[in-house]
C-alpha positions in Angstrom: 102.8 117.2 113.7 101.8 114.8 116.5 101.2 114.8 120.2 102.8 111.4 120.5 104.8 108.9 118.5 104.9 105.2 119.3 107.3 102.7 117.9 106.2 99.0 118.1 107.2 95.6 116.8 105.6 92.3 115.9 106.4 89.1 117.8 108.4 87.5 115.0 109.7 88.4 111.6 107.7 85.4 110.3 104.4 86.9 111.7 103.1 90.1 110.3 100.7 91.0 113.1 100.8 94.4 114.7 101.7 95.1 118.3 98.4 95.4 120.3 99.6 97.6 123.2 100.8 100.6 121.2 97.7 100.6 119.0 95.4 100.2 122.0 97.1 103.2 123.7 97.0 105.2 120.5 93.3 104.5 120.1 92.5 105.7 123.6 94.6 108.8 123.2 92.9 109.6 119.9 89.5 109.3 121.5 90.6 112.1 123.8 91.7 114.4 121.0 95.4 113.6 120.8 97.1 113.1 117.4 99.2 109.9 117.7 101.5 108.3 115.1 102.3 104.6 115.5 105.2 103.1 113.6 104.9 99.3 113.2 107.8 96.9 112.7 110.3 99.2 114.4 113.2 96.7 113.9 112.9 97.3 110.1 113.8 101.0 110.7 117.4 102.0 110.7 118.9 104.9 112.6 118.7 107.3 109.7 115.0 106.5 109.1 114.3 107.0 112.8 115.8 110.4 112.6 113.8 111.2 109.4 110.5 110.1 110.9 111.1 112.0 114.1 112.2 115.1 112.3 108.9 115.1 110.3 106.6 114.1 113.2 107.9 116.1 116.2 106.7 119.6 116.7 105.9 122.2 119.4 102.8 120.1 120.4 104.7 116.8 120.8 104.5 115.5 124.3 106.2 112.1 124.0 108.0 109.5 121.9 107.5 105.9 123.1 109.0 102.6 122.4 107.1 99.3 123.1 109.8 97.0 124.4 107.9 94.0 125.7 108.7 92.0 122.6 112.2 93.3 122.0 114.1 90.5 123.8 112.3 87.8 121.9 112.7 89.7 118.6 116.4 90.2 119.2 116.7 86.4 119.4 115.1 86.1 116.0 117.5 88.8 114.6 120.5 87.1 116.1 119.3 83.7 114.9 118.9 85.0 111.3 122.4 86.5 111.3 123.8 83.1 112.3 121.9 81.3 109.6 123.0 83.7 106.9 126.7 83.4 107.7 126.8 79.6 107.4 
């Protein structure tokens, strides 16, 4: 089980880089003895998989679940744009 779970995203579905902020935070917390799980590419996770991950990762010692949202508005534009392209 983990003290914290962080969900993060990349800036574009065409770029496979990891979100810096969540990994930076996780690294600092780990240096202080916390067990932290980071889930990259959170938009690829559907609701059932979110539940499965959280059921496996959350325990009595869990202090938080966090979502990095700084990129979400830009990422949603990518998702919406892809939907439009697929339907035409």
